mmCIF entry with sequence, helices, sheets and N, C-alpha, C, O atoms, coordinates in Angstrom:
data_MODEL
# 
_entry.id   MODEL 
# 
_entity.id                         1 
_entity.type                       polymer 
_entity.pdbx_number_of_molecules   1 
# 
_entity_poly.entity_id                      1 
_entity_poly.type                           'polypeptide(L)' 
_entity_poly.nstd_linkage                   no 
_entity_poly.nstd_monomer                   no 
_entity_poly.pdbx_seq_one_letter_code       MRYIATWEMEEIEYLHLEDEDKEDILYFEKEDDKVIAVTNILWTCSGINDI 
_entity_poly.pdbx_seq_one_letter_code_can   MRYIATWEMEEIEYLHLEDEDKEDILYFEKEDDKVIAVTNILWTCSGINDI 
_entity_poly.pdbx_strand_id                 A 
# 
loop_
_entity_poly_seq.entity_id 
_entity_poly_seq.num 
_entity_poly_seq.mon_id 
_entity_poly_seq.hetero 
1 1  MET n 
1 2  ARG n 
1 3  TYR n 
1 4  ILE n 
1 5  ALA n 
1 6  THR n 
1 7  TRP n 
1 8  GLU n 
1 9  MET n 
1 10 GLU n 
1 11 GLU n 
1 12 ILE n 
1 13 GLU n 
1 14 TYR n 
1 15 LEU n 
1 16 HIS n 
1 17 LEU n 
1 18 GLU n 
1 19 ASP n 
1 20 GLU n 
1 21 ASP n 
1 22 LYS n 
1 23 GLU n 
1 24 ASP n 
1 25 ILE n 
1 26 LEU n 
1 27 TYR n 
1 28 PHE n 
1 29 GLU n 
1 30 LYS n 
1 31 GLU n 
1 32 ASP n 
1 33 ASP n 
1 34 LYS n 
1 35 VAL n 
1 36 ILE n 
1 37 ALA n 
1 38 VAL n 
1 39 THR n 
1 40 ASN n 
1 41 ILE n 
1 42 LEU n 
1 43 TRP n 
1 44 THR n 
1 45 CYS n 
1 46 SER n 
1 47 GLY n 
1 48 ILE n 
1 49 ASN n 
1 50 ASP n 
1 51 ILE n 
# 
_struct_asym.id          A 
_struct_asym.entity_id   1 
# 
loop_
_struct_conf.conf_type_id 
_struct_conf.id 
_struct_conf.pdbx_PDB_helix_id 
_struct_conf.beg_label_comp_id 
_struct_conf.beg_label_asym_id 
_struct_conf.beg_label_seq_id 
_struct_conf.pdbx_beg_PDB_ins_code 
_struct_conf.end_label_comp_id 
_struct_conf.end_label_asym_id 
_struct_conf.end_label_seq_id 
_struct_conf.pdbx_end_PDB_ins_code 
_struct_conf.beg_auth_comp_id 
_struct_conf.beg_auth_asym_id 
_struct_conf.beg_auth_seq_id 
_struct_conf.end_auth_comp_id 
_struct_conf.end_auth_asym_id 
_struct_conf.end_auth_seq_id 
_struct_conf.pdbx_PDB_helix_class 
_struct_conf.details 
_struct_conf.pdbx_PDB_helix_length 
HELX_P HELX_P1 AA1 GLU A 11 ? LEU A 15 ? GLU A 11 LEU A 15 1 ? 5 
HELX_P HELX_P2 AA2 ASP A 19 ? ASP A 24 ? ASP A 19 ASP A 24 1 ? 6 
HELX_P HELX_P3 AA3 ILE A 48 ? ASP A 50 ? ILE A 48 ASP A 50 5 ? 3 
# 
_struct_conf_type.id          HELX_P 
_struct_conf_type.criteria    ? 
_struct_conf_type.reference   ? 
# 
_struct_sheet.id               AA1 
_struct_sheet.type             ? 
_struct_sheet.number_strands   3 
_struct_sheet.details          ? 
# 
loop_
_struct_sheet_order.sheet_id 
_struct_sheet_order.range_id_1 
_struct_sheet_order.range_id_2 
_struct_sheet_order.offset 
_struct_sheet_order.sense 
AA1 1 2 ? anti-parallel 
AA1 2 3 ? anti-parallel 
# 
loop_
_struct_sheet_range.sheet_id 
_struct_sheet_range.id 
_struct_sheet_range.beg_label_comp_id 
_struct_sheet_range.beg_label_asym_id 
_struct_sheet_range.beg_label_seq_id 
_struct_sheet_range.pdbx_beg_PDB_ins_code 
_struct_sheet_range.end_label_comp_id 
_struct_sheet_range.end_label_asym_id 
_struct_sheet_range.end_label_seq_id 
_struct_sheet_range.pdbx_end_PDB_ins_code 
_struct_sheet_range.beg_auth_comp_id 
_struct_sheet_range.beg_auth_asym_id 
_struct_sheet_range.beg_auth_seq_id 
_struct_sheet_range.end_auth_comp_id 
_struct_sheet_range.end_auth_asym_id 
_struct_sheet_range.end_auth_seq_id 
AA1 1 ARG A 2  ? GLU A 10 ? ARG A 2  GLU A 10 
AA1 2 LYS A 34 ? LEU A 42 ? LYS A 34 LEU A 42 
AA1 3 ILE A 25 ? GLU A 31 ? ILE A 25 GLU A 31 
# 
loop_
_atom_site.group_PDB 
_atom_site.id 
_atom_site.type_symbol 
_atom_site.label_atom_id 
_atom_site.label_alt_id 
_atom_site.label_comp_id 
_atom_site.label_asym_id 
_atom_site.label_entity_id 
_atom_site.label_seq_id 
_atom_site.pdbx_PDB_ins_code 
_atom_site.Cartn_x 
_atom_site.Cartn_y 
_atom_site.Cartn_z 
_atom_site.occupancy 
_atom_site.B_iso_or_equiv 
_atom_site.pdbx_formal_charge 
_atom_site.auth_seq_id 
_atom_site.auth_comp_id 
_atom_site.auth_asym_id 
_atom_site.auth_atom_id 
_atom_site.pdbx_PDB_model_num 
ATOM 1   N N  . MET A 1 1  ? 0.833  -1.173  0.039  1.00 0.00 ? 1  MET A N  1 
ATOM 2   C CA . MET A 1 1  ? 0.051  -0.075  -0.002 1.00 0.00 ? 1  MET A CA 1 
ATOM 3   C C  . MET A 1 1  ? 0.881  1.279   0.016  1.00 0.00 ? 1  MET A C  1 
ATOM 4   O O  . MET A 1 1  ? 1.979  1.340   0.568  1.00 0.00 ? 1  MET A O  1 
ATOM 5   N N  . ARG A 1 2  ? 0.327  2.293   -0.583 1.00 0.00 ? 2  ARG A N  1 
ATOM 6   C CA . ARG A 1 2  ? 1.135  3.539   -0.639 1.00 0.00 ? 2  ARG A CA 1 
ATOM 7   C C  . ARG A 1 2  ? 0.374  4.570   0.218  1.00 0.00 ? 2  ARG A C  1 
ATOM 8   O O  . ARG A 1 2  ? -0.855 4.608   0.153  1.00 0.00 ? 2  ARG A O  1 
ATOM 9   N N  . TYR A 1 3  ? 1.063  5.409   1.020  1.00 0.00 ? 3  TYR A N  1 
ATOM 10  C CA . TYR A 1 3  ? 0.490  6.478   1.842  1.00 0.00 ? 3  TYR A CA 1 
ATOM 11  C C  . TYR A 1 3  ? 1.160  7.723   1.534  1.00 0.00 ? 3  TYR A C  1 
ATOM 12  O O  . TYR A 1 3  ? 2.368  7.719   1.297  1.00 0.00 ? 3  TYR A O  1 
ATOM 13  N N  . ILE A 1 4  ? 0.443  8.838   1.516  1.00 0.00 ? 4  ILE A N  1 
ATOM 14  C CA . ILE A 1 4  ? 1.064  10.223  1.405  1.00 0.00 ? 4  ILE A CA 1 
ATOM 15  C C  . ILE A 1 4  ? 1.319  10.601  2.854  1.00 0.00 ? 4  ILE A C  1 
ATOM 16  O O  . ILE A 1 4  ? 0.416  10.599  3.691  1.00 0.00 ? 4  ILE A O  1 
ATOM 17  N N  . ALA A 1 5  ? 2.485  10.901  3.103  1.00 0.00 ? 5  ALA A N  1 
ATOM 18  C CA . ALA A 1 5  ? 2.934  11.437  4.464  1.00 0.00 ? 5  ALA A CA 1 
ATOM 19  C C  . ALA A 1 5  ? 3.359  12.906  4.289  1.00 0.00 ? 5  ALA A C  1 
ATOM 20  O O  . ALA A 1 5  ? 4.044  13.283  3.338  1.00 0.00 ? 5  ALA A O  1 
ATOM 21  N N  . THR A 1 6  ? 2.894  13.735  5.300  1.00 0.00 ? 6  THR A N  1 
ATOM 22  C CA . THR A 1 6  ? 3.305  15.240  5.345  1.00 0.00 ? 6  THR A CA 1 
ATOM 23  C C  . THR A 1 6  ? 3.897  15.390  6.669  1.00 0.00 ? 6  THR A C  1 
ATOM 24  O O  . THR A 1 6  ? 3.442  14.774  7.633  1.00 0.00 ? 6  THR A O  1 
ATOM 25  N N  . TRP A 1 7  ? 4.909  16.193  6.759  1.00 0.00 ? 7  TRP A N  1 
ATOM 26  C CA . TRP A 1 7  ? 5.555  16.415  8.031  1.00 0.00 ? 7  TRP A CA 1 
ATOM 27  C C  . TRP A 1 7  ? 6.248  17.781  7.974  1.00 0.00 ? 7  TRP A C  1 
ATOM 28  O O  . TRP A 1 7  ? 6.553  18.289  6.895  1.00 0.00 ? 7  TRP A O  1 
ATOM 29  N N  . GLU A 1 8  ? 6.482  18.346  9.113  1.00 0.00 ? 8  GLU A N  1 
ATOM 30  C CA . GLU A 1 8  ? 7.179  19.702  9.132  1.00 0.00 ? 8  GLU A CA 1 
ATOM 31  C C  . GLU A 1 8  ? 8.413  19.318  9.931  1.00 0.00 ? 8  GLU A C  1 
ATOM 32  O O  . GLU A 1 8  ? 8.420  18.506  10.856 1.00 0.00 ? 8  GLU A O  1 
ATOM 33  N N  . MET A 1 9  ? 9.517  20.037  9.438  1.00 0.00 ? 9  MET A N  1 
ATOM 34  C CA . MET A 1 9  ? 10.870 19.876  10.135 1.00 0.00 ? 9  MET A CA 1 
ATOM 35  C C  . MET A 1 9  ? 11.645 21.283  10.032 1.00 0.00 ? 9  MET A C  1 
ATOM 36  O O  . MET A 1 9  ? 11.331 22.163  9.230  1.00 0.00 ? 9  MET A O  1 
ATOM 37  N N  . GLU A 1 10 ? 12.628 21.366  10.891 1.00 0.00 ? 10 GLU A N  1 
ATOM 38  C CA . GLU A 1 10 ? 13.460 22.556  10.845 1.00 0.00 ? 10 GLU A CA 1 
ATOM 39  C C  . GLU A 1 10 ? 14.229 22.370  9.599  1.00 0.00 ? 10 GLU A C  1 
ATOM 40  O O  . GLU A 1 10 ? 14.556 21.266  9.163  1.00 0.00 ? 10 GLU A O  1 
ATOM 41  N N  . GLU A 1 11 ? 14.542 23.674  8.965  1.00 0.00 ? 11 GLU A N  1 
ATOM 42  C CA . GLU A 1 11 ? 15.211 23.641  7.767  1.00 0.00 ? 11 GLU A CA 1 
ATOM 43  C C  . GLU A 1 11 ? 16.500 22.927  7.884  1.00 0.00 ? 11 GLU A C  1 
ATOM 44  O O  . GLU A 1 11 ? 16.869 22.184  6.974  1.00 0.00 ? 11 GLU A O  1 
ATOM 45  N N  . ILE A 1 12 ? 17.256 23.120  9.026  1.00 0.00 ? 12 ILE A N  1 
ATOM 46  C CA . ILE A 1 12 ? 18.539 22.548  9.322  1.00 0.00 ? 12 ILE A CA 1 
ATOM 47  C C  . ILE A 1 12 ? 18.479 20.963  9.244  1.00 0.00 ? 12 ILE A C  1 
ATOM 48  O O  . ILE A 1 12 ? 19.404 20.286  8.797  1.00 0.00 ? 12 ILE A O  1 
ATOM 49  N N  . GLU A 1 13 ? 17.297 20.453  9.725  1.00 0.00 ? 13 GLU A N  1 
ATOM 50  C CA . GLU A 1 13 ? 17.080 18.981  9.652  1.00 0.00 ? 13 GLU A CA 1 
ATOM 51  C C  . GLU A 1 13 ? 16.934 18.540  8.161  1.00 0.00 ? 13 GLU A C  1 
ATOM 52  O O  . GLU A 1 13 ? 17.462 17.502  7.760  1.00 0.00 ? 13 GLU A O  1 
ATOM 53  N N  . TYR A 1 14 ? 16.227 19.331  7.380  1.00 0.00 ? 14 TYR A N  1 
ATOM 54  C CA . TYR A 1 14 ? 16.099 18.985  5.977  1.00 0.00 ? 14 TYR A CA 1 
ATOM 55  C C  . TYR A 1 14 ? 17.487 18.971  5.283  1.00 0.00 ? 14 TYR A C  1 
ATOM 56  O O  . TYR A 1 14 ? 17.774 18.104  4.457  1.00 0.00 ? 14 TYR A O  1 
ATOM 57  N N  . LEU A 1 15 ? 18.325 19.948  5.641  1.00 0.00 ? 15 LEU A N  1 
ATOM 58  C CA . LEU A 1 15 ? 19.539 19.927  4.998  1.00 0.00 ? 15 LEU A CA 1 
ATOM 59  C C  . LEU A 1 15 ? 20.449 18.755  5.365  1.00 0.00 ? 15 LEU A C  1 
ATOM 60  O O  . LEU A 1 15 ? 21.380 18.496  4.602  1.00 0.00 ? 15 LEU A O  1 
ATOM 61  N N  . HIS A 1 16 ? 20.267 18.045  6.435  1.00 0.00 ? 16 HIS A N  1 
ATOM 62  C CA . HIS A 1 16 ? 21.071 17.009  6.786  1.00 0.00 ? 16 HIS A CA 1 
ATOM 63  C C  . HIS A 1 16 ? 20.523 15.703  6.440  1.00 0.00 ? 16 HIS A C  1 
ATOM 64  O O  . HIS A 1 16 ? 21.120 14.690  6.803  1.00 0.00 ? 16 HIS A O  1 
ATOM 65  N N  . LEU A 1 17 ? 19.408 15.633  5.750  1.00 0.00 ? 17 LEU A N  1 
ATOM 66  C CA . LEU A 1 17 ? 18.848 14.388  5.273  1.00 0.00 ? 17 LEU A CA 1 
ATOM 67  C C  . LEU A 1 17 ? 19.891 13.791  4.312  1.00 0.00 ? 17 LEU A C  1 
ATOM 68  O O  . LEU A 1 17 ? 20.720 14.483  3.722  1.00 0.00 ? 17 LEU A O  1 
ATOM 69  N N  . GLU A 1 18 ? 19.788 12.430  4.198  1.00 0.00 ? 18 GLU A N  1 
ATOM 70  C CA . GLU A 1 18 ? 20.695 11.751  3.216  1.00 0.00 ? 18 GLU A CA 1 
ATOM 71  C C  . GLU A 1 18 ? 19.968 11.962  1.861  1.00 0.00 ? 18 GLU A C  1 
ATOM 72  O O  . GLU A 1 18 ? 18.753 12.133  1.767  1.00 0.00 ? 18 GLU A O  1 
ATOM 73  N N  . ASP A 1 19 ? 20.854 11.932  0.806  1.00 0.00 ? 19 ASP A N  1 
ATOM 74  C CA . ASP A 1 19 ? 20.332 12.245  -0.546 1.00 0.00 ? 19 ASP A CA 1 
ATOM 75  C C  . ASP A 1 19 ? 19.230 11.258  -0.956 1.00 0.00 ? 19 ASP A C  1 
ATOM 76  O O  . ASP A 1 19 ? 18.329 11.679  -1.682 1.00 0.00 ? 19 ASP A O  1 
ATOM 77  N N  . GLU A 1 20 ? 19.227 9.940   -0.538 1.00 0.00 ? 20 GLU A N  1 
ATOM 78  C CA . GLU A 1 20 ? 18.226 9.080   -0.987 1.00 0.00 ? 20 GLU A CA 1 
ATOM 79  C C  . GLU A 1 20 ? 16.922 9.353   -0.252 1.00 0.00 ? 20 GLU A C  1 
ATOM 80  O O  . GLU A 1 20 ? 15.852 9.110   -0.811 1.00 0.00 ? 20 GLU A O  1 
ATOM 81  N N  . ASP A 1 21 ? 16.972 9.866   1.025  1.00 0.00 ? 21 ASP A N  1 
ATOM 82  C CA . ASP A 1 21 ? 15.788 10.314  1.665  1.00 0.00 ? 21 ASP A CA 1 
ATOM 83  C C  . ASP A 1 21 ? 15.172 11.613  0.821  1.00 0.00 ? 21 ASP A C  1 
ATOM 84  O O  . ASP A 1 21 ? 13.972 11.653  0.549  1.00 0.00 ? 21 ASP A O  1 
ATOM 85  N N  . LYS A 1 22 ? 15.936 12.493  0.495  1.00 0.00 ? 22 LYS A N  1 
ATOM 86  C CA . LYS A 1 22 ? 15.528 13.637  -0.251 1.00 0.00 ? 22 LYS A CA 1 
ATOM 87  C C  . LYS A 1 22 ? 14.871 13.165  -1.528 1.00 0.00 ? 22 LYS A C  1 
ATOM 88  O O  . LYS A 1 22 ? 13.894 13.776  -1.961 1.00 0.00 ? 22 LYS A O  1 
ATOM 89  N N  . GLU A 1 23 ? 15.339 12.150  -2.128 1.00 0.00 ? 23 GLU A N  1 
ATOM 90  C CA . GLU A 1 23 ? 14.726 11.660  -3.446 1.00 0.00 ? 23 GLU A CA 1 
ATOM 91  C C  . GLU A 1 23 ? 13.322 11.199  -3.139 1.00 0.00 ? 23 GLU A C  1 
ATOM 92  O O  . GLU A 1 23 ? 12.506 11.319  -4.053 1.00 0.00 ? 23 GLU A O  1 
ATOM 93  N N  . ASP A 1 24 ? 12.910 10.682  -1.976 1.00 0.00 ? 24 ASP A N  1 
ATOM 94  C CA . ASP A 1 24 ? 11.652 10.231  -1.561 1.00 0.00 ? 24 ASP A CA 1 
ATOM 95  C C  . ASP A 1 24 ? 10.586 11.401  -1.508 1.00 0.00 ? 24 ASP A C  1 
ATOM 96  O O  . ASP A 1 24 ? 9.382  11.159  -1.597 1.00 0.00 ? 24 ASP A O  1 
ATOM 97  N N  . ILE A 1 25 ? 11.052 12.584  -1.371 1.00 0.00 ? 25 ILE A N  1 
ATOM 98  C CA . ILE A 1 25 ? 10.221 13.715  -1.141 1.00 0.00 ? 25 ILE A CA 1 
ATOM 99  C C  . ILE A 1 25 ? 9.602  14.152  -2.459 1.00 0.00 ? 25 ILE A C  1 
ATOM 100 O O  . ILE A 1 25 ? 10.336 14.440  -3.404 1.00 0.00 ? 25 ILE A O  1 
ATOM 101 N N  . LEU A 1 26 ? 8.238  14.212  -2.559 1.00 0.00 ? 26 LEU A N  1 
ATOM 102 C CA . LEU A 1 26 ? 7.546  14.621  -3.752 1.00 0.00 ? 26 LEU A CA 1 
ATOM 103 C C  . LEU A 1 26 ? 7.552  16.079  -3.890 1.00 0.00 ? 26 LEU A C  1 
ATOM 104 O O  . LEU A 1 26 ? 7.753  16.623  -4.976 1.00 0.00 ? 26 LEU A O  1 
ATOM 105 N N  . TYR A 1 27 ? 7.328  16.734  -2.775 1.00 0.00 ? 27 TYR A N  1 
ATOM 106 C CA . TYR A 1 27 ? 7.116  18.220  -2.820 1.00 0.00 ? 27 TYR A CA 1 
ATOM 107 C C  . TYR A 1 27 ? 7.568  18.708  -1.504 1.00 0.00 ? 27 TYR A C  1 
ATOM 108 O O  . TYR A 1 27 ? 7.413  17.979  -0.525 1.00 0.00 ? 27 TYR A O  1 
ATOM 109 N N  . PHE A 1 28 ? 8.179  20.014  -1.373 1.00 0.00 ? 28 PHE A N  1 
ATOM 110 C CA . PHE A 1 28 ? 8.303  20.652  -0.143 1.00 0.00 ? 28 PHE A CA 1 
ATOM 111 C C  . PHE A 1 28 ? 8.318  22.135  -0.311 1.00 0.00 ? 28 PHE A C  1 
ATOM 112 O O  . PHE A 1 28 ? 8.702  22.678  -1.347 1.00 0.00 ? 28 PHE A O  1 
ATOM 113 N N  . GLU A 1 29 ? 7.880  22.780  0.759  1.00 0.00 ? 29 GLU A N  1 
ATOM 114 C CA . GLU A 1 29 ? 7.853  24.287  0.696  1.00 0.00 ? 29 GLU A CA 1 
ATOM 115 C C  . GLU A 1 29 ? 8.499  24.806  1.953  1.00 0.00 ? 29 GLU A C  1 
ATOM 116 O O  . GLU A 1 29 ? 8.430  24.175  3.008  1.00 0.00 ? 29 GLU A O  1 
ATOM 117 N N  . LYS A 1 30 ? 9.111  25.927  1.842  1.00 0.00 ? 30 LYS A N  1 
ATOM 118 C CA . LYS A 1 30 ? 9.783  26.600  3.013  1.00 0.00 ? 30 LYS A CA 1 
ATOM 119 C C  . LYS A 1 30 ? 8.924  27.613  3.520  1.00 0.00 ? 30 LYS A C  1 
ATOM 120 O O  . LYS A 1 30 ? 8.308  28.361  2.761  1.00 0.00 ? 30 LYS A O  1 
ATOM 121 N N  . GLU A 1 31 ? 8.840  27.687  4.887  1.00 0.00 ? 31 GLU A N  1 
ATOM 122 C CA . GLU A 1 31 ? 8.056  28.774  5.645  1.00 0.00 ? 31 GLU A CA 1 
ATOM 123 C C  . GLU A 1 31 ? 8.769  29.166  6.778  1.00 0.00 ? 31 GLU A C  1 
ATOM 124 O O  . GLU A 1 31 ? 8.846  28.454  7.780  1.00 0.00 ? 31 GLU A O  1 
ATOM 125 N N  . ASP A 1 32 ? 9.360  30.397  6.660  1.00 0.00 ? 32 ASP A N  1 
ATOM 126 C CA . ASP A 1 32 ? 10.288 30.829  7.773  1.00 0.00 ? 32 ASP A CA 1 
ATOM 127 C C  . ASP A 1 32 ? 11.522 29.848  7.717  1.00 0.00 ? 32 ASP A C  1 
ATOM 128 O O  . ASP A 1 32 ? 12.150 29.579  6.693  1.00 0.00 ? 32 ASP A O  1 
ATOM 129 N N  . ASP A 1 33 ? 11.774 29.350  9.001  1.00 0.00 ? 33 ASP A N  1 
ATOM 130 C CA . ASP A 1 33 ? 12.899 28.377  9.163  1.00 0.00 ? 33 ASP A CA 1 
ATOM 131 C C  . ASP A 1 33 ? 12.336 26.903  9.101  1.00 0.00 ? 33 ASP A C  1 
ATOM 132 O O  . ASP A 1 33 ? 13.027 25.948  9.456  1.00 0.00 ? 33 ASP A O  1 
ATOM 133 N N  . LYS A 1 34 ? 11.110 26.774  8.653  1.00 0.00 ? 34 LYS A N  1 
ATOM 134 C CA . LYS A 1 34 ? 10.595 25.421  8.729  1.00 0.00 ? 34 LYS A CA 1 
ATOM 135 C C  . LYS A 1 34 ? 10.544 24.853  7.315  1.00 0.00 ? 34 LYS A C  1 
ATOM 136 O O  . LYS A 1 34 ? 10.630 25.662  6.392  1.00 0.00 ? 34 LYS A O  1 
ATOM 137 N N  . VAL A 1 35 ? 10.418 23.607  7.049  1.00 0.00 ? 35 VAL A N  1 
ATOM 138 C CA . VAL A 1 35 ? 10.227 22.878  5.809  1.00 0.00 ? 35 VAL A CA 1 
ATOM 139 C C  . VAL A 1 35 ? 9.077  21.964  6.078  1.00 0.00 ? 35 VAL A C  1 
ATOM 140 O O  . VAL A 1 35 ? 9.012  21.155  7.003  1.00 0.00 ? 35 VAL A O  1 
ATOM 141 N N  . ILE A 1 36 ? 8.038  22.224  5.018  1.00 0.00 ? 36 ILE A N  1 
ATOM 142 C CA . ILE A 1 36 ? 6.904  21.325  5.039  1.00 0.00 ? 36 ILE A CA 1 
ATOM 143 C C  . ILE A 1 36 ? 7.244  20.330  3.851  1.00 0.00 ? 36 ILE A C  1 
ATOM 144 O O  . ILE A 1 36 ? 7.437  20.739  2.706  1.00 0.00 ? 36 ILE A O  1 
ATOM 145 N N  . ALA A 1 37 ? 7.299  19.077  4.188  1.00 0.00 ? 37 ALA A N  1 
ATOM 146 C CA . ALA A 1 37 ? 7.588  18.086  3.181  1.00 0.00 ? 37 ALA A CA 1 
ATOM 147 C C  . ALA A 1 37 ? 6.443  16.986  2.975  1.00 0.00 ? 37 ALA A C  1 
ATOM 148 O O  . ALA A 1 37 ? 5.761  16.565  3.910  1.00 0.00 ? 37 ALA A O  1 
ATOM 149 N N  . VAL A 1 38 ? 6.313  16.581  1.691  1.00 0.00 ? 38 VAL A N  1 
ATOM 150 C CA . VAL A 1 38 ? 5.241  15.526  1.400  1.00 0.00 ? 38 VAL A CA 1 
ATOM 151 C C  . VAL A 1 38 ? 6.096  14.412  0.723  1.00 0.00 ? 38 VAL A C  1 
ATOM 152 O O  . VAL A 1 38 ? 6.966  14.653  -0.113 1.00 0.00 ? 38 VAL A O  1 
ATOM 153 N N  . THR A 1 39 ? 5.765  13.184  1.162  1.00 0.00 ? 39 THR A N  1 
ATOM 154 C CA . THR A 1 39 ? 6.476  12.101  0.635  1.00 0.00 ? 39 THR A CA 1 
ATOM 155 C C  . THR A 1 39 ? 5.453  10.965  0.298  1.00 0.00 ? 39 THR A C  1 
ATOM 156 O O  . THR A 1 39 ? 4.391  10.874  0.913  1.00 0.00 ? 39 THR A O  1 
ATOM 157 N N  . ASN A 1 40 ? 5.783  10.171  -0.623 1.00 0.00 ? 40 ASN A N  1 
ATOM 158 C CA . ASN A 1 40 ? 4.909  9.006   -1.046 1.00 0.00 ? 40 ASN A CA 1 
ATOM 159 C C  . ASN A 1 40 ? 5.718  7.759   -0.471 1.00 0.00 ? 40 ASN A C  1 
ATOM 160 O O  . ASN A 1 40 ? 6.783  7.402   -0.975 1.00 0.00 ? 40 ASN A O  1 
ATOM 161 N N  . ILE A 1 41 ? 5.182  7.177   0.530  1.00 0.00 ? 41 ILE A N  1 
ATOM 162 C CA . ILE A 1 41 ? 5.906  6.187   1.156  1.00 0.00 ? 41 ILE A CA 1 
ATOM 163 C C  . ILE A 1 41 ? 5.280  4.776   0.835  1.00 0.00 ? 41 ILE A C  1 
ATOM 164 O O  . ILE A 1 41 ? 4.081  4.560   1.013  1.00 0.00 ? 41 ILE A O  1 
ATOM 165 N N  . LEU A 1 42 ? 6.165  3.817   0.347  1.00 0.00 ? 42 LEU A N  1 
ATOM 166 C CA . LEU A 1 42 ? 5.632  2.495   0.150  1.00 0.00 ? 42 LEU A CA 1 
ATOM 167 C C  . LEU A 1 42 ? 5.852  1.627   1.304  1.00 0.00 ? 42 LEU A C  1 
ATOM 168 O O  . LEU A 1 42 ? 6.983  1.362   1.712  1.00 0.00 ? 42 LEU A O  1 
ATOM 169 N N  . TRP A 1 43 ? 4.749  1.171   1.848  1.00 0.00 ? 43 TRP A N  1 
ATOM 170 C CA . TRP A 1 43 ? 4.741  0.270   3.014  1.00 0.00 ? 43 TRP A CA 1 
ATOM 171 C C  . TRP A 1 43 ? 4.698  -1.212  2.548  1.00 0.00 ? 43 TRP A C  1 
ATOM 172 O O  . TRP A 1 43 ? 3.808  -1.643  1.814  1.00 0.00 ? 43 TRP A O  1 
ATOM 173 N N  . THR A 1 44 ? 5.631  -1.892  2.985  1.00 0.00 ? 44 THR A N  1 
ATOM 174 C CA . THR A 1 44 ? 5.543  -3.396  2.710  1.00 0.00 ? 44 THR A CA 1 
ATOM 175 C C  . THR A 1 44 ? 5.697  -4.154  3.992  1.00 0.00 ? 44 THR A C  1 
ATOM 176 O O  . THR A 1 44 ? 6.534  -3.875  4.851  1.00 0.00 ? 44 THR A O  1 
ATOM 177 N N  . CYS A 1 45 ? 4.811  -5.157  4.062  1.00 0.00 ? 45 CYS A N  1 
ATOM 178 C CA . CYS A 1 45 ? 4.964  -5.993  5.211  1.00 0.00 ? 45 CYS A CA 1 
ATOM 179 C C  . CYS A 1 45 ? 4.460  -7.390  4.921  1.00 0.00 ? 45 CYS A C  1 
ATOM 180 O O  . CYS A 1 45 ? 3.641  -7.560  4.018  1.00 0.00 ? 45 CYS A O  1 
ATOM 181 N N  . SER A 1 46 ? 4.918  -8.406  5.656  1.00 0.00 ? 46 SER A N  1 
ATOM 182 C CA . SER A 1 46 ? 4.410  -9.706  5.504  1.00 0.00 ? 46 SER A CA 1 
ATOM 183 C C  . SER A 1 46 ? 4.007  -10.204 6.886  1.00 0.00 ? 46 SER A C  1 
ATOM 184 O O  . SER A 1 46 ? 4.512  -9.763  7.919  1.00 0.00 ? 46 SER A O  1 
ATOM 185 N N  . GLY A 1 47 ? 3.116  -11.099 6.848  1.00 0.00 ? 47 GLY A N  1 
ATOM 186 C CA . GLY A 1 47 ? 2.567  -11.796 8.121  1.00 0.00 ? 47 GLY A CA 1 
ATOM 187 C C  . GLY A 1 47 ? 1.897  -10.777 9.090  1.00 0.00 ? 47 GLY A C  1 
ATOM 188 O O  . GLY A 1 47 ? 2.024  -10.813 10.314 1.00 0.00 ? 47 GLY A O  1 
ATOM 189 N N  . ILE A 1 48 ? 1.193  -9.893  8.415  1.00 0.00 ? 48 ILE A N  1 
ATOM 190 C CA . ILE A 1 48 ? 0.480  -8.880  9.233  1.00 0.00 ? 48 ILE A CA 1 
ATOM 191 C C  . ILE A 1 48 ? -0.649 -9.627  9.965  1.00 0.00 ? 48 ILE A C  1 
ATOM 192 O O  . ILE A 1 48 ? -1.054 -9.146  11.023 1.00 0.00 ? 48 ILE A O  1 
ATOM 193 N N  . ASN A 1 49 ? -1.135 -10.647 9.540  1.00 0.00 ? 49 ASN A N  1 
ATOM 194 C CA . ASN A 1 49 ? -2.242 -11.454 10.173 1.00 0.00 ? 49 ASN A CA 1 
ATOM 195 C C  . ASN A 1 49 ? -1.693 -12.206 11.397 1.00 0.00 ? 49 ASN A C  1 
ATOM 196 O O  . ASN A 1 49 ? -2.446 -12.576 12.298 1.00 0.00 ? 49 ASN A O  1 
ATOM 197 N N  . ASP A 1 50 ? -0.422 -12.416 11.414 1.00 0.00 ? 50 ASP A N  1 
ATOM 198 C CA . ASP A 1 50 ? 0.195  -13.092 12.562 1.00 0.00 ? 50 ASP A CA 1 
ATOM 199 C C  . ASP A 1 50 ? 0.273  -12.343 13.873 1.00 0.00 ? 50 ASP A C  1 
ATOM 200 O O  . ASP A 1 50 ? 0.513  -12.906 14.940 1.00 0.00 ? 50 ASP A O  1 
ATOM 201 N N  . ILE A 1 51 ? 0.051  -11.010 13.737 1.00 0.00 ? 51 ILE A N  1 
ATOM 202 C CA . ILE A 1 51 ? 0.077  -10.120 14.925 1.00 0.00 ? 51 ILE A CA 1 
ATOM 203 C C  . ILE A 1 51 ? -0.970 -10.528 16.080 1.00 0.00 ? 51 ILE A C  1 
ATOM 204 O O  . ILE A 1 51 ? -1.039 -9.863  17.114 1.00 0.00 ? 51 ILE A O  1 
# 
């Protein structure tokens, strides 16, 4: 399943993300010293019925 995730982080946190993590971000906007990011996360799991 795919989920859209949105979160807010400090700009300095955004700058320290790994390049592969930045590639997962579909869209972001800056507001003051905050960054609002949207990502498309692929959730994969097996054995969910075993919980």
